C-alpha angles and dihedrals in degrees: 000000000000126000089249095056092050092052097078094053091046090052090046092053090046089053092049090049092050092050090046091052091045092054090048092052089047091052093048091049091048091048091052093049090054091045092050090049092048090051092045091053094050093050090049102041103028140255096300096062107142129233086244090058091048093051091046089051088052092049094240139097123268093250091055090046090055090045091064091051101034095244142345094286091049090066090046089052092047090054091046094051088051091050091050092047090054087047091049091051088051090049098044098093093051094041096058092035121125091213124121114289094245089057092048092050090049093050093047092053092046090051093050092049092044096057095047087050090051096042103028095149097053090047094049091046089059092054092043096052105035115109115255090251092053106043091121096052092110094049091045091054093049094044091052088058095044092049089065091059095043090051092053092047092049091050094049090052094048096254128128109279090203087078090063097084099051091042091051092052091045092049096042091046092052094046091045093053094045086048091051090055096039095051090055099039104028084198092158140016120276089241093056095044087050092052092045095050093042091053094049096044093043092052087060093049092048089050090061095045106265104150119220093237138061121252113266112251113228112241116258117259113204118231120234087254092060 
């Protein structure tokens, strides 16, 4: 077969790939539009907005809504992932900070409580609509991100980084439940709650040898070639 005879099939394959890529991009755009509409409705109407209301807000039926997300829990998970992305963006400055560990802990707790204070409806929606077996999906997503930071801090201070993940789950679980209580009761200020939780948690970290300082970095000595 000559090169000239093989060009049309190649062009056809390329055209099919381009069309498929275009359809995939269109589906992703539509999925994001539906997700944005769902989040906007929950923020406006409250945490008990129904799937029927969300579908109506999007101008589609509930089965079509689910088709874009695989199933009902697919939509809940997409909302949860967006919420966690917003939280991680809030946490980013403290997670990469070179400040003392206690200050990082304090800022992390404050960022978490600050987000659920500002976005209470969305936060409560995730708890209200998660399947019983996935009530902790939000805390698990957050804990996995926090674990990375804990593992790094432990390694820097000469402790076992393997402890980072269980500690992260424990800390996030505690702050999450305290936040659930606080967002409903508002029995004390956010500042006081952050201070009380930080004090309680830090006493435990100190007890196992985590210092309230970052290890000193040795000054760089130029080599003869530099």
